[in-house]
C-alpha positions in Angstrom: 33.1 17.6 -14.7 34.6 21.0 -14.1 36.1 21.4 -10.6 36.7 24.4 -8.4 39.4 24.7 -5.8 38.1 25.8 -2.4 39.6 26.5 1.1 37.7 25.0 4.0 37.9 25.7 7.7 37.0 22.8 9.9 36.9 22.3 13.6 40.1 20.6 14.8 38.3 17.5 16.1 36.5 17.1 12.8 39.7 17.4 10.9 41.3 14.8 13.1 38.5 12.3 12.6 38.4 13.0 8.8 42.2 12.7 8.4 42.3 9.5 10.5 39.6 7.8 8.4 40.3 9.1 4.9 43.7 9.0 3.1 45.0 12.5 2.4 44.6 12.1 -1.4 41.0 11.2 -1.0 39.8 13.9 1.3 38.4 16.2 -1.5 36.5 13.3 -3.0 35.2 12.3 0.4 34.0 15.8 1.1 32.4 16.1 -2.3 30.5 12.8 -1.9 29.4 13.8 1.6 28.1 17.2 0.2 26.2 15.5 -2.6 24.6 13.1 -0.1 23.6 16.0 2.2 22.2 18.1 -0.6 20.2 15.1 -1.9 18.8 14.5 1.6 17.8 18.1 1.9 16.1 18.0 -1.5 14.2 14.8 -0.4 13.0 16.5 2.8 11.8 19.6 0.9 10.0 17.4 -1.6 8.4 15.4 1.2 7.1 18.7 2.7 5.8 19.9 -0.6 4.0 16.6 -1.3 2.5 16.7 2.2 1.2 20.3 1.7 -0.3 19.3 -1.6 -1.8 16.2 -0.2 -3.5 18.2 2.6 -4.9 20.7 0.1 -6.1 17.8 -2.2 -7.6 15.9 0.8 -9.6 19.0 1.8 -10.9 19.4 -1.8 -11.8 15.7 -2.0 -13.6 15.8 1.2 -15.6 18.9 0.1 -16.5 17.2 -3.2 -17.5 14.0 -1.4 -19.8 15.9 1.0 -21.4 17.7 -2.0 -22.0 14.4 -3.8 -23.2 12.7 -0.7 -25.9 15.4 -0.3 -27.0 14.9 -3.9 -27.0 11.2 -3.6 -29.0 11.3 -0.4 -31.5 13.6 -2.1 -31.8 11.3 -5.1 -32.1 8.3 -2.9 -34.9 9.9 -0.9 -36.8 10.5 -4.1 -36.5 6.9 -5.1 -37.8 5.7 -1.8 -40.8 8.0 -1.9 
C-alpha cells in the first residue's frame, strides 16, 4: 500500500498518553489503525441511518398497501356473507 507522510499536531496530554502506551516506532501504525477504526464506525453509523430512513419509508408504503387490501378484503367478505 502506498503511504503518505503527514505532520500532525496533537494536544500535549494526548501525545503523552500515546507516547507512554505505544513504542515510538509504532505510533504511525497505531494512528493509522485508529483512523481506520474511526472511519469504519462513521460509515456504520451512516449506513444505519440510511437503513432506518429507508425502513420508515417502506413501512409507510406497506401500511398504506395493507389498508387498501384490508378494505378490498372486507368488501369481498361482506359480499360472501350476504
